[in-house]
Structure formats: structure tokens, C-alpha cells
ChimeraX commands (.cxc) that place a marker at each C-alpha (Angstrom):
marker #1 position -115.57,87.33,193.88 radius 0.5
marker #1 position -119.25,87.80,193.10 radius 0.5
marker #1 position -121.76,85.80,195.14 radius 0.5
marker #1 position -124.43,84.06,193.05 radius 0.5
marker #1 position -127.46,81.84,193.44 radius 0.5
marker #1 position -128.01,79.48,190.50 radius 0.5
marker #1 position -131.46,78.24,189.45 radius 0.5
marker #1 position -131.59,74.59,188.40 radius 0.5
marker #1 position -132.56,75.41,184.83 radius 0.5
marker #1 position -129.09,76.92,184.26 radius 0.5
marker #1 position -127.48,73.52,184.89 radius 0.5
marker #1 position -130.04,71.75,182.69 radius 0.5
marker #1 position -129.57,74.18,179.80 radius 0.5
marker #1 position -125.77,74.01,180.12 radius 0.5
marker #1 position -126.10,70.23,179.71 radius 0.5
marker #1 position -128.14,70.71,176.53 radius 0.5
marker #1 position -131.22,69.33,178.25 radius 0.5
marker #1 position -133.84,71.96,177.48 radius 0.5
marker #1 position -135.57,71.56,174.14 radius 0.5
marker #1 position -136.37,75.25,173.69 radius 0.5
marker #1 position -133.07,76.80,174.72 radius 0.5
marker #1 position -131.03,78.19,171.84 radius 0.5
marker #1 position -127.38,77.31,171.30 radius 0.5
marker #1 position -126.57,80.89,172.34 radius 0.5
marker #1 position -128.43,80.30,175.59 radius 0.5
marker #1 position -126.63,77.01,176.22 radius 0.5
marker #1 position -123.28,78.73,175.72 radius 0.5
marker #1 position -124.30,81.57,178.08 radius 0.5
marker #1 position -125.19,78.99,180.75 radius 0.5
marker #1 position -121.91,77.12,180.30 radius 0.5
marker #1 position -119.98,80.38,180.66 radius 0.5
marker #1 position -122.03,81.44,183.71 radius 0.5
marker #1 position -121.41,78.12,185.50 radius 0.5
marker #1 position -117.69,78.25,184.79 radius 0.5
marker #1 position -117.56,81.82,186.14 radius 0.5
marker #1 position -119.68,80.88,189.17 radius 0.5
marker #1 position -117.05,78.36,190.24 radius 0.5
marker #1 position -114.84,81.30,191.15 radius 0.5
marker #1 position -117.37,81.68,193.93 radius 0.5
marker #1 position -119.02,82.09,196.09 radius 0.5
marker #1 position -122.09,80.13,195.05 radius 0.5
marker #1 position -124.85,80.29,197.64 radius 0.5
marker #1 position -126.89,77.23,198.55 radius 0.5
marker #1 position -129.12,76.44,201.52 radius 0.5
marker #1 position -127.76,74.65,204.57 radius 0.5
marker #1 position -130.68,72.19,204.46 radius 0.5
marker #1 position -129.54,70.73,201.12 radius 0.5
marker #1 position -132.77,71.55,199.29 radius 0.5
marker #1 position -131.03,73.18,196.32 radius 0.5
marker #1 position -128.58,70.31,195.96 radius 0.5
marker #1 position -131.48,67.82,196.14 radius 0.5
marker #1 position -133.24,69.64,193.32 radius 0.5
marker #1 position -130.08,69.76,191.22 radius 0.5
marker #1 position -129.66,66.02,191.79 radius 0.5
marker #1 position -133.10,65.34,190.30 radius 0.5
marker #1 position -132.22,67.15,187.05 radius 0.5
marker #1 position -128.50,66.48,186.59 radius 0.5
marker #1 position -126.29,63.65,187.75 radius 0.5
marker #1 position -123.07,63.04,189.57 radius 0.5
marker #1 position -122.21,60.03,187.39 radius 0.5
marker #1 position -123.00,60.89,183.81 radius 0.5
marker #1 position -120.87,61.89,180.83 radius 0.5
marker #1 position -118.93,65.08,181.49 radius 0.5
marker #1 position -121.24,68.01,180.88 radius 0.5
marker #1 position -120.87,71.41,182.46 radius 0.5
marker #1 position -124.12,71.22,184.47 radius 0.5
marker #1 position -123.18,67.80,185.86 radius 0.5
marker #1 position -119.65,68.97,186.64 radius 0.5
marker #1 position -120.99,72.08,188.41 radius 0.5
marker #1 position -123.25,69.90,190.57 radius 0.5
marker #1 position -120.34,67.59,191.41 radius 0.5
marker #1 position -118.14,70.63,192.18 radius 0.5
marker #1 position -120.78,72.03,194.58 radius 0.5
marker #1 position -121.08,68.70,196.38 radius 0.5
marker #1 position -117.30,68.63,196.80 radius 0.5
marker #1 position -116.98,72.27,197.92 radius 0.5
marker #1 position -120.04,72.97,200.09 radius 0.5
marker #1 position -119.13,74.86,203.22 radius 0.5
marker #1 position -115.88,76.17,201.73 radius 0.5
marker #1 position -115.05,79.74,200.70 radius 0.5
marker #1 position -116.39,79.16,197.17 radius 0.5
marker #1 position -119.70,77.64,198.28 radius 0.5
marker #1 position -121.56,79.28,201.14 radius 0.5
marker #1 position -124.38,77.55,202.98 radius 0.5
marker #1 position -127.18,79.90,204.01 radius 0.5
marker #1 position -129.77,79.08,206.67 radius 0.5
marker #1 position -133.39,79.34,205.53 radius 0.5
marker #1 position -136.60,78.57,207.42 radius 0.5
marker #1 position -139.28,76.38,205.79 radius 0.5
marker #1 position -142.90,77.47,206.26 radius 0.5
marker #1 position -145.29,75.11,204.50 radius 0.5
marker #1 position -144.55,75.31,200.76 radius 0.5
marker #1 position -142.53,78.47,201.26 radius 0.5
marker #1 position -139.90,80.01,203.53 radius 0.5
marker #1 position -139.89,82.72,206.19 radius 0.5
marker #1 position -137.34,84.61,204.06 radius 0.5
marker #1 position -139.62,84.65,200.98 radius 0.5
marker #1 position -141.34,88.03,200.52 radius 0.5
marker #1 position -144.88,88.36,201.84 radius 0.5
marker #1 position -146.15,90.07,198.68 radius 0.5
marker #1 position -149.50,89.32,197.04 radius 0.5
marker #1 position -147.87,89.76,193.62 radius 0.5
marker #1 position -145.70,86.72,194.40 radius 0.5
marker #1 position -148.53,84.47,195.61 radius 0.5
marker #1 position -148.39,82.43,192.38 radius 0.5
marker #1 position -144.60,82.27,192.21 radius 0.5
marker #1 position -143.44,78.66,191.76 radius 0.5
marker #1 position -143.05,77.05,195.20 radius 0.5
marker #1 position -140.08,75.00,193.96 radius 0.5
marker #1 position -138.17,78.22,193.15 radius 0.5
marker #1 position -138.84,79.92,196.48 radius 0.5
marker #1 position -135.78,78.36,198.10 radius 0.5
marker #1 position -133.54,80.31,195.69 radius 0.5
marker #1 position -135.23,83.57,196.67 radius 0.5
marker #1 position -135.01,82.68,200.36 radius 0.5
marker #1 position -131.28,81.98,200.07 radius 0.5
marker #1 position -130.63,85.22,198.19 radius 0.5
marker #1 position -132.55,87.27,200.77 radius 0.5
marker #1 position -131.17,85.46,203.83 radius 0.5
marker #1 position -127.58,85.74,202.65 radius 0.5
marker #1 position -127.41,89.45,203.38 radius 0.5
marker #1 position -125.16,90.04,200.35 radius 0.5
marker #1 position -127.83,90.66,197.68 radius 0.5
marker #1 position -126.58,88.14,195.13 radius 0.5
marker #1 position -128.19,87.84,191.72 radius 0.5
marker #1 position -130.11,84.67,190.97 radius 0.5
marker #1 position -129.00,83.26,187.62 radius 0.5
marker #1 position -131.84,82.10,185.37 radius 0.5
marker #1 position -131.79,80.64,181.88 radius 0.5
marker #1 position -135.28,79.95,180.49 radius 0.5
marker #1 position -137.66,79.67,183.45 radius 0.5
marker #1 position -140.41,82.17,182.61 radius 0.5
marker #1 position -141.74,82.30,186.18 radius 0.5
marker #1 position -138.73,84.46,187.06 radius 0.5
marker #1 position -139.40,86.64,184.02 radius 0.5
marker #1 position -143.10,87.01,184.83 radius 0.5
marker #1 position -142.43,87.95,188.48 radius 0.5
marker #1 position -139.34,90.06,187.87 radius 0.5
marker #1 position -140.82,93.40,189.00 radius 0.5
marker #1 position -142.29,92.02,192.22 radius 0.5
marker #1 position -139.06,90.19,193.04 radius 0.5
marker #1 position -136.94,93.27,192.39 radius 0.5
marker #1 position -139.31,95.37,194.48 radius 0.5
marker #1 position -138.53,92.95,197.32 radius 0.5
marker #1 position -134.76,93.21,196.90 radius 0.5
marker #1 position -134.23,90.15,194.70 radius 0.5
marker #1 position -132.01,90.58,191.65 radius 0.5
marker #1 position -132.31,88.20,188.73 radius 0.5
marker #1 position -129.68,87.80,186.05 radius 0.5
marker #1 position -131.32,86.56,182.88 radius 0.5
marker #1 position -128.73,84.63,180.91 radius 0.5
marker #1 position -131.05,84.07,177.94 radius 0.5
marker #1 position -133.41,87.04,177.58 radius 0.5
marker #1 position -133.64,86.29,173.85 radius 0.5
marker #1 position -135.27,82.95,174.68 radius 0.5
marker #1 position -137.87,84.31,177.10 radius 0.5
marker #1 position -140.41,85.93,174.78 radius 0.5
marker #1 position -142.15,82.86,173.42 radius 0.5
marker #1 position -141.35,80.36,176.14 radius 0.5
marker #1 position -144.03,78.51,177.99 radius 0.5
marker #1 position -143.72,78.29,181.76 radius 0.5
marker #1 position -144.40,74.60,181.36 radius 0.5
marker #1 position -141.66,73.95,178.82 radius 0.5
marker #1 position -140.49,70.39,179.22 radius 0.5
marker #1 position -137.02,69.62,180.49 radius 0.5
marker #1 position -135.28,66.54,179.07 radius 0.5
marker #1 position -133.27,64.45,181.48 radius 0.5
marker link #1:1,2 radius 0.2
marker link #1:2,3 radius 0.2
marker link #1:3,4 radius 0.2
marker link #1:4,5 radius 0.2
marker link #1:5,6 radius 0.2
marker link #1:6,7 radius 0.2
marker link #1:7,8 radius 0.2
marker link #1:8,9 radius 0.2
marker link #1:9,10 radius 0.2
marker link #1:10,11 radius 0.2
marker link #1:11,12 radius 0.2
marker link #1:12,13 radius 0.2
marker link #1:13,14 radius 0.2
marker link #1:14,15 radius 0.2
marker link #1:15,16 radius 0.2
marker link #1:16,17 radius 0.2
marker link #1:17,18 radius 0.2
marker link #1:18,19 radius 0.2
marker link #1:19,20 radius 0.2
marker link #1:20,21 radius 0.2
marker link #1:21,22 radius 0.2
marker link #1:22,23 radius 0.2
marker link #1:23,24 radius 0.2
marker link #1:24,25 radius 0.2
marker link #1:25,26 radius 0.2
marker link #1:26,27 radius 0.2
marker link #1:27,28 radius 0.2
marker link #1:28,29 radius 0.2
marker link #1:29,30 radius 0.2
marker link #1:30,31 radius 0.2
marker link #1:31,32 radius 0.2
marker link #1:32,33 radius 0.2
marker link #1:33,34 radius 0.2
marker link #1:34,35 radius 0.2
marker link #1:35,36 radius 0.2
marker link #1:36,37 radius 0.2
marker link #1:37,38 radius 0.2
marker link #1:38,39 radius 0.2
marker link #1:39,40 radius 0.2
marker link #1:40,41 radius 0.2
marker link #1:41,42 radius 0.2
marker link #1:42,43 radius 0.2
marker link #1:43,44 radius 0.2
marker link #1:44,45 radius 0.2
marker link #1:45,46 radius 0.2
marker link #1:46,47 radius 0.2
marker link #1:47,48 radius 0.2
marker link #1:48,49 radius 0.2
marker link #1:49,50 radius 0.2
marker link #1:50,51 radius 0.2
marker link #1:51,52 radius 0.2
marker link #1:52,53 radius 0.2
marker link #1:53,54 radius 0.2
marker link #1:54,55 radius 0.2
marker link #1:55,56 radius 0.2
marker link #1:56,57 radius 0.2
marker link #1:57,58 radius 0.2
marker link #1:58,59 radius 0.2
marker link #1:59,60 radius 0.2
marker link #1:60,61 radius 0.2
marker link #1:61,62 radius 0.2
marker link #1:62,63 radius 0.2
marker link #1:63,64 radius 0.2
marker link #1:64,65 radius 0.2
marker link #1:65,66 radius 0.2
marker link #1:66,67 radius 0.2
marker link #1:67,68 radius 0.2
marker link #1:68,69 radius 0.2
marker link #1:69,70 radius 0.2
marker link #1:70,71 radius 0.2
marker link #1:71,72 radius 0.2
marker link #1:72,73 radius 0.2
marker link #1:73,74 radius 0.2
marker link #1:74,75 radius 0.2
marker link #1:75,76 radius 0.2
marker link #1:76,77 radius 0.2
marker link #1:77,78 radius 0.2
marker link #1:78,79 radius 0.2
marker link #1:79,80 radius 0.2
marker link #1:80,81 radius 0.2
marker link #1:81,82 radius 0.2
marker link #1:82,83 radius 0.2
marker link #1:83,84 radius 0.2
marker link #1:84,85 radius 0.2
marker link #1:85,86 radius 0.2
marker link #1:86,87 radius 0.2
marker link #1:87,88 radius 0.2
marker link #1:88,89 radius 0.2
marker link #1:89,90 radius 0.2
marker link #1:90,91 radius 0.2
marker link #1:91,92 radius 0.2
marker link #1:92,93 radius 0.2
marker link #1:93,94 radius 0.2
marker link #1:94,95 radius 0.2
marker link #1:95,96 radius 0.2
marker link #1:96,97 radius 0.2
marker link #1:97,98 radius 0.2
marker link #1:98,99 radius 0.2
marker link #1:99,100 radius 0.2
marker link #1:100,101 radius 0.2
marker link #1:101,102 radius 0.2
marker link #1:102,103 radius 0.2
marker link #1:103,104 radius 0.2
marker link #1:104,105 radius 0.2
marker link #1:105,106 radius 0.2
marker link #1:106,107 radius 0.2
marker link #1:107,108 radius 0.2
marker link #1:108,109 radius 0.2
marker link #1:109,110 radius 0.2
marker link #1:110,111 radius 0.2
marker link #1:111,112 radius 0.2
marker link #1:112,113 radius 0.2
marker link #1:113,114 radius 0.2
marker link #1:114,115 radius 0.2
marker link #1:115,116 radius 0.2
marker link #1:116,117 radius 0.2
marker link #1:117,118 radius 0.2
marker link #1:118,119 radius 0.2
marker link #1:119,120 radius 0.2
marker link #1:120,121 radius 0.2
marker link #1:121,122 radius 0.2
marker link #1:122,123 radius 0.2
marker link #1:123,124 radius 0.2
marker link #1:124,125 radius 0.2
marker link #1:125,126 radius 0.2
marker link #1:126,127 radius 0.2
marker link #1:127,128 radius 0.2
marker link #1:128,129 radius 0.2
marker link #1:129,130 radius 0.2
marker link #1:130,131 radius 0.2
marker link #1:131,132 radius 0.2
marker link #1:132,133 radius 0.2
marker link #1:133,134 radius 0.2
marker link #1:134,135 radius 0.2
marker link #1:135,136 radius 0.2
marker link #1:136,137 radius 0.2
marker link #1:137,138 radius 0.2
marker link #1:138,139 radius 0.2
marker link #1:139,140 radius 0.2
marker link #1:140,141 radius 0.2
marker link #1:141,142 radius 0.2
marker link #1:142,143 radius 0.2
marker link #1:143,144 radius 0.2
marker link #1:144,145 radius 0.2
marker link #1:145,146 radius 0.2
marker link #1:146,147 radius 0.2
marker link #1:147,148 radius 0.2
marker link #1:148,149 radius 0.2
marker link #1:149,150 radius 0.2
marker link #1:150,151 radius 0.2
marker link #1:151,152 radius 0.2
marker link #1:152,153 radius 0.2
marker link #1:153,154 radius 0.2
marker link #1:154,155 radius 0.2
marker link #1:155,156 radius 0.2
marker link #1:156,157 radius 0.2
marker link #1:157,158 radius 0.2
marker link #1:158,159 radius 0.2
marker link #1:159,160 radius 0.2
marker link #1:160,161 radius 0.2
marker link #1:161,162 radius 0.2
marker link #1:162,163 radius 0.2
marker link #1:163,164 radius 0.2
marker link #1:164,165 radius 0.2
marker link #1:165,166 radius 0.2
marker link #1:166,167 radius 0.2
view
């Protein structure tokens, strides 16, 4: 079993909800979410990751892999396949987020994923589909012990960090 942290954009792309993600990228996200269900998936014990997922995917919508993954996490949190990790909020960030000037502009909404990965003590990769903030901060994150698994590197080159996400 390989521990993983999953960024929200992976669920959205798996659902077909990102206008700039290629079909190849969508398939990679579907496969990654199905594999992640073997566990463990790491989330925070405060429910912040699940709250964010719930804003972008839904529990009661047509069966799509991102929605089903969210529902699966809700049903399995605290079990062997879904670990809850304690993180400590500090303003718009977390105590577990690296104090590195090269990460000062890293998206505050993504810091919880980094905090969970670092606080877990198991060094899990963070799965990312098309969020360019991860791509742009990759070296600084890796320097601070954070591994990122880019599921769609072919879609990163021309992507805007502000690419719209369809709901």
C-alpha cells in the first residue's frame, strides 16, 4: 500500500470538469483515484480537505469517478485505507507548511495538502493533475521534503494558474 495525498483538481479532472485537461489527463486521473482507493489516502483530521472536495464535487450527482472517490473517503475516513493526519492552522497557512521564502506565494488553499504530507511522517506523494502552482513551486517543495506526482505533465506547459474549473 502506497500512502497518497490527493489535490482537489485530480477529482475535478477525473469527473471531466476541467476545460483544459486532455482526455489522456482525465484517464490518468481516473486511474490514479481508482489506485488510491487501495490506500491509504491521507486527509487532515480537521476535515479541511473533505470540505474543499465537497465544494468541487458532490456526494449526490451522477456516478463519476471524482464524486465516487469523495463519497468513498467520507465513508472510510479513520479506517486503514484513509488516514487522518493532525495539522495546525496558523493564519492562512499551517505550522507544518515549510517556512521558505520561495513558497511565500504558494496558493494558501493548497497548503493543507503540503501540511498533511509533511505531518504524516511517511513522505507520501501529492497527486496533482493540472494545477500549475504545484508545477511552478516544484523545486522549493521538493527541497522541503514534499514529493509531487504530476499525473498530467503534458498538460502543464501552456496552462494558466487561473484556469477555470467547471462544476
